C-alpha positions as CSV (number, residue, x, y, z in Angstrom):
1,M,191.8,83.6,13.6
2,K,194.7,82.0,11.9
3,K,198.1,83.5,12.1
4,F,199.4,84.9,8.8
5,I,202.4,83.0,7.4
6,P,204.0,84.2,4.1
7,K,203.9,81.9,1.2
8,E,207.6,81.6,1.0
9,K,207.7,80.1,4.5
10,L,204.9,77.6,4.0
11,S,205.7,74.0,3.3
12,K,205.4,72.6,-0.2
13,K,202.2,70.8,0.7
14,A,200.7,73.9,2.4
15,R,201.5,76.1,-0.6
16,R,200.0,73.5,-2.9
17,K,196.8,73.3,-0.8
18,L,196.5,77.1,-0.8
19,N,197.0,77.4,-4.6
20,V,194.4,74.7,-5.3
21,A,191.9,76.6,-3.1
22,Q,192.5,79.8,-4.9
23,R,192.2,78.3,-8.4
24,I,188.8,78.3,-10.1
25,T,187.7,76.6,-13.3
26,W,186.6,78.2,-16.5
27,G,183.6,75.8,-16.7
28,A,182.1,75.7,-20.2
29,I,184.1,78.7,-21.4
30,N,187.1,78.1,-23.6
31,P,189.7,80.9,-23.0
32,V,191.4,80.4,-26.4
33,C,191.0,83.4,-28.6
34,R,189.2,82.6,-31.9
35,K,188.5,84.7,-34.8
36,P,186.6,84.1,-38.0
37,A,188.6,83.0,-41.1
38,N,189.4,85.7,-43.6
39,S,187.0,85.3,-46.5
40,K,189.3,87.1,-48.9
41,S,192.3,84.8,-48.3
42,Y,193.0,81.6,-50.3
43,N,192.0,78.4,-48.5
44,R,193.7,75.2,-49.9
45,K,191.4,72.9,-47.9
46,K,188.3,74.3,-49.6
47,V,187.2,72.4,-52.7
48,Q,188.0,74.4,-55.8
49,I,185.3,75.2,-58.3
50,G,185.6,73.0,-61.4
51,D,187.8,70.2,-59.9
52,D,185.2,67.5,-60.3
53,S,183.6,68.9,-63.4
54,F,186.6,67.7,-65.5
55,Q,185.8,64.0,-64.8
56,S,182.1,64.3,-65.7
57,G,182.5,66.3,-68.8
58,L,182.6,65.4,-72.5
59,F,186.4,66.0,-72.5
60,Y,186.9,63.2,-70.0
61,C,184.7,60.8,-72.1
62,I,186.6,61.5,-75.3
63,F,190.1,61.0,-74.0
64,N,189.4,58.1,-71.6
65,S,187.3,56.0,-73.9
66,T,189.1,53.0,-75.5
67,V,188.6,53.1,-79.2
68,I,189.6,50.1,-81.3
69,L,190.8,51.2,-84.7
70,P,190.7,48.8,-87.6
71,V,194.2,48.0,-88.9
């Protein structure tokens, strides 16, 4: 049986070796807490309704058409 030596008295290499042996990995689990986005809050990144409808509508055709008026 090994003689017990407190961590404070161990050498740096021995402490490091002991710490590595005690550590375990999380594997496929991600320990970061995640929560679903609040559906009632405003999201700037979400495409707003009606943003692209302006360009395809009649209003866009009228004001962006080049009309040559007789002088």
